[in-house]
C-alpha positions in Angstrom: 97.8 91.3 103.3 98.7 94.8 104.0 97.4 96.0 107.5 94.7 98.2 105.7 93.4 96.7 102.9 90.3 94.0 103.8 91.5 92.7 100.5 93.1 89.9 99.9 94.9 91.5 96.3 99.3 91.4 97.1 100.7 95.0 96.5 102.9 94.0 94.0 99.4 93.1 91.6 97.8 96.2 92.3 99.7 99.0 92.2 99.3 100.2 95.4 102.8 100.6 97.9 104.0 98.2 99.8 104.3 99.5 103.2 107.5 99.7 105.3 107.4 96.3 107.8 106.4 97.4 110.3 108.9 97.1 114.1 108.1 94.2 117.3 104.4 95.5 118.2 105.8 95.6 122.1 103.1 97.8 123.0 100.0 95.4 121.5 97.8 97.9 119.6 97.5 98.3 116.3 98.4 101.8 114.2 95.9 100.4 112.3 92.8 100.7 115.0 92.8 104.0 117.2 91.3 107.0 117.3 93.7 108.0 114.4 93.6 105.5 111.8 89.3 105.8 112.5 89.5 110.2 111.9 92.0 109.4 108.8 89.3 106.5 107.1 86.4 109.1 107.9 88.2 112.1 106.4 89.1 109.9 103.4 86.0 109.0 102.6 86.2 105.2 102.9 83.7 103.9 106.7 86.5 100.7 107.0 90.3 101.0 106.4 91.7 101.4 103.1 95.0 99.5 100.8 97.0 102.1 101.7 95.8 106.0 102.0 94.6 105.0 98.8 91.8 108.6 99.3 94.8 111.0 99.3 95.1 110.4 95.6 92.5 111.9 94.5 95.1 115.0 96.2 97.1 117.4 93.3 100.5 116.7 93.9 101.5 119.9 95.8 99.1 118.8 98.8 100.2 115.7 98.3 103.3 117.6 99.3 101.8 119.3 101.8 100.5 116.2 103.1 103.8 114.2 103.8 105.5 117.0 105.3 103.0 117.7 107.8 102.7 113.9 108.3 106.5 113.2 109.2 106.6 116.7 111.5 103.6 114.8 113.3 105.7 112.0 113.7 108.3 112.8 114.9 106.7 115.0 117.7 103.9 111.4 119.2 108.1 110.3 119.2 108.8 113.1 121.1 106.3 112.3 123.6 106.7 109.3 123.4 110.8 109.0 124.7 110.1 112.6 127.6 107.0 110.2 128.5 109.5 107.8 128.7 112.2 109.9 130.5 109.5 111.0 132.9 108.8 107.3 133.9 112.6 106.8 134.1 113.2 110.1 136.7 110.1 108.8 138.8 111.0 105.4 139.1 114.3 106.8 140.1 113.1 109.2 142.9 112.1 108.6 146.7 108.4 107.7 146.2 108.1 105.7 142.9 104.6 105.8 141.6 101.3 103.8 142.3 101.6 101.3 139.6 97.9 102.2 138.3 99.5 105.5 137.4 102.8 103.5 135.9 100.2 101.2 133.8 98.1 104.5 132.4 101.3 106.1 131.3 102.8 103.1 129.6 99.5 102.6 128.3 100.0 106.4 126.6 103.0 105.4 125.6 101.5 102.6 123.4 99.2 105.2 122.1 101.1 107.6 120.7 103.8 105.3 119.3 100.7 103.7 117.7 99.6 106.9 116.4 103.6 107.9 115.2 103.8 104.9 112.9 100.6 105.5 111.3 101.0 109.3 111.1 104.6 107.9 109.8 102.5 105.4 106.5 100.5 108.8 105.5 103.9 110.5 105.1 104.4 108.0 103.4 101.8 107.2 101.4 101.3 110.7 100.5 105.2 111.1 99.3 104.6 107.4 97.1 101.8 109.3 95.4 102.9 112.8 94.4 106.2 111.0 93.8 104.0 107.7 91.3 101.9 110.0 89.4 100.6 107.1 87.0 99.8 104.6 89.9 97.8 107.4 91.4 95.6 108.4 88.2 95.8 104.1 88.3 94.2 103.5 91.8 91.8 107.3 91.5 89.8 106.2 88.8 89.0 103.5 90.3 87.7 104.8 93.9 
């Protein structure tokens, strides 16, 4: 079952793209249960998580292309922010006066949330590109909404 789906329909039967395999969840934060994920579901007209961002199938190819580009850039920005926070944490730990454990825990949790957002932006970008490049699948799904 796809992580966004509440359905048991396998991807190959539904015509909806299967997501790329997720990397190990080292952070313990599910990228499908974050404020960003909830916002994207609401913007797509869904009351609960949906399979493969099907709400964007109503978009024209040019809009899907723009969505792909914007979501890809935001995914990269999230990754850059996470890497920056990790470098800052490393620098702080190497200093004479390391930060309090609660501060380190807060930073580590923020890195986890940022990486979860990175994965969700990347998924949105991938789905937009898939629907842009597969108009037949896009039309079938859009007709069922």
